[in-house]
C-alpha positions in Angstrom: 88.3 150.2 87.7 89.3 153.8 87.8 90.3 153.6 91.5 92.3 150.5 90.7 94.2 152.2 87.9 94.8 155.4 90.0 96.0 153.5 93.0 97.9 150.9 91.0 96.8 148.2 93.5 93.8 146.4 94.7 91.8 148.1 97.5 92.5 146.2 100.7 91.0 146.1 104.2 92.7 145.6 107.5 90.9 142.3 108.4 90.7 140.5 105.1 87.5 139.8 103.0 84.5 140.5 105.2 81.7 140.1 102.6 79.2 137.3 103.2 80.2 133.8 101.9 79.3 133.4 98.2 78.0 129.9 98.9 75.4 131.3 101.2 74.2 133.9 98.8 70.9 133.2 97.1 71.8 135.4 94.1 74.3 134.4 91.4 78.0 135.2 92.2 81.1 135.1 90.2 83.0 131.8 90.6 86.0 133.8 91.6 84.2 134.9 94.8 84.1 131.3 96.1 87.9 131.5 96.5 88.2 134.7 98.4 90.5 134.5 101.5 88.3 135.2 104.5 91.0 136.4 106.9 94.1 138.6 107.0 97.2 136.5 106.4 100.7 138.0 106.7 104.2 136.7 106.7 106.8 137.5 109.4 108.9 139.2 108.3 106.9 140.6 105.3 107.8 139.2 101.9 110.2 141.6 100.2 109.5 141.5 96.4 112.8 143.3 95.7 115.2 141.3 97.8 113.3 138.0 97.4 112.9 137.9 93.6 113.4 134.1 93.4 110.3 133.3 95.5 108.2 136.2 94.2 109.0 135.8 90.5 106.2 136.5 88.0 107.9 134.6 85.2 105.7 132.4 83.1 106.2 130.3 80.0 104.2 129.5 76.9 104.7 126.4 74.8 105.1 122.8 75.5 107.4 121.8 78.3 108.3 118.4 76.9 109.4 115.4 78.9 111.1 116.7 82.1 112.8 113.3 82.7 114.2 113.0 79.2 114.6 116.5 77.9 115.8 117.3 74.4 116.4 120.5 72.4 112.6 120.9 71.7 112.1 122.0 75.3 113.8 125.2 74.5 110.9 126.2 72.1 109.1 128.3 74.7 108.3 131.9 75.3 109.4 133.4 78.6 107.0 136.0 79.9 108.2 138.6 82.5 104.6 138.7 83.7 101.7 136.4 83.1 99.3 139.2 82.0 99.3 139.8 78.3 97.6 142.2 75.9 95.8 141.3 72.6 98.7 143.0 70.7 101.2 140.7 72.4 99.0 137.7 71.6 98.9 138.8 67.9 102.8 138.9 67.9 102.9 135.4 69.3 100.5 134.1 66.7 102.7 135.5 64.0 105.7 133.5 65.3 106.5 129.8 64.9 104.2 128.8 67.8 101.0 127.0 67.0 98.2 128.9 68.6 94.7 127.5 68.8 91.6 129.5 69.9 88.9 127.5 71.7 85.6 129.3 72.3 84.2 129.1 75.8 80.8 130.2 74.6 77.8 127.8 74.8 74.0 127.9 74.2 72.2 125.3 76.3 73.9 122.8 78.6 77.1 123.9 80.4 78.2 120.3 81.2 77.9 119.2 77.6 79.7 122.3 76.5 82.6 121.6 78.8 82.8 118.1 77.5 83.0 119.4 73.9 85.6 122.0 74.9 87.7 119.3 76.5 87.5 117.1 73.4 88.6 120.1 71.3 91.5 120.8 73.6 92.7 117.2 73.6 92.5 117.1 69.8 94.2 120.5 69.4 97.1 119.3 71.6 97.5 116.1 69.8 97.6 118.1 66.5 100.6 119.9 67.8 99.2 123.2 69.1 101.4 124.3 71.9 99.3 127.3 73.0 95.6 126.9 73.6 93.6 130.2 74.1 90.3 129.8 75.9 88.4 132.7 74.4 85.1 134.4 75.3 85.7 137.6 73.3 83.4 136.6 70.5 80.5 137.2 72.9 81.0 141.0 72.6 83.2 141.3 69.5 81.3 139.7 66.7 80.2 141.1 63.3 78.4 137.9 62.2 74.7 138.8 62.4 73.7 135.1 62.4 75.7 134.5 65.5 74.5 137.7 67.2 70.9 136.4 67.0 71.9 133.3 69.0 71.5 133.3 72.7 74.9 132.4 74.0 76.7 132.5 77.3 80.3 132.6 78.4 81.5 129.7 80.6 83.0 130.9 83.9 86.6 131.2 82.7 87.9 129.7 86.0 85.8 126.6 85.5 86.9 126.3 81.8 90.6 126.7 82.7 90.6 124.3 85.6 88.6 121.7 83.6 91.0 121.7 80.6 94.0 121.7 82.9 92.9 118.6 84.8 91.7 116.9 81.7 95.0 117.3 79.9 96.8 116.0 83.0 94.6 112.9 83.0 95.3 112.4 79.3 99.0 112.8 79.7 99.1 115.9 77.5 99.5 118.8 79.9 103.2 119.1 79.3 102.7 119.4 75.6 100.8 122.7 75.6 100.1 125.8 77.6 96.8 127.6 78.5 95.9 131.2 78.0 92.7 132.7 79.5 91.3 135.4 77.2 88.3 136.6 79.1 86.3 139.7 79.8 85.3 138.2 83.2 88.8 138.9 84.6 88.9 142.3 86.2 90.8 142.0 89.5 94.2 140.8 90.8 92.3 138.1 92.6 90.9 136.8 89.4 94.3 136.6 87.7 95.7 134.8 90.8 92.9 132.2 90.7 93.4 131.5 87.0 97.1 131.0 87.4 96.5 128.8 90.5 94.1 126.6 88.6 96.2 126.0 85.5 96.5 129.1 83.3 100.0 130.0 82.0 98.9 133.5 81.0 95.9 135.7 81.2 94.5 138.4 78.9 91.8 140.5 80.7 90.8 142.2 77.5 87.7 144.0 78.8 89.6 145.5 81.7 92.3 146.6 79.4 89.8 148.2 77.0 88.2 149.9 80.0 91.6 151.3 81.1 92.2 152.5 77.5 88.8 154.3 77.4 89.4 155.9 80.8 92.8 157.1 79.6 91.4 158.6 76.4 88.7 160.4 78.4 91.4 161.7 80.8 89.7 160.1 83.7 92.9 158.5 84.9 
């Protein structure tokens, strides 16, 4: 993390991702590793983020999109984000606004499949209740003062799995345009992780553990 902050970019290699395939590893791997690009891909000419802002835009939006075929004034009730990565402070400001924000815990105890089904039901109900921003949240795993919950053996769902599941489920239910998804996860640490989450349905990402780590490194004058 320190090297990432100092260099202000992901470390890259000349020939792409040369680690062994995650699917062939007998040890547990992060779900993000299954979506690593295994070769060096370039554009010719190279993409110029300054002169090609339209195609390299990082703009993202929070809130319901409404009906694209029959738009009305309610489609303007959205938040435009210059970048899809937010902080907890920014999320708090959004929660203090007129937007209906609902936190959905991605923690579970026993069966992941059943937990995903419960999460999906909660997301559908929250959307139907008018919540236009759904935050899939695993922060309670490390930030919890409730002693009774601390004694429980709980796990965090892979955030990429949770986001993609809710995204596809809301599409099938015809509700995806009514809400937006925010991934609040300590699992997100790299640019690749953020890109995967956005590609699989997230409108914004809050990598709170990485941000806390950066703050700690800064306070210790390490970076």
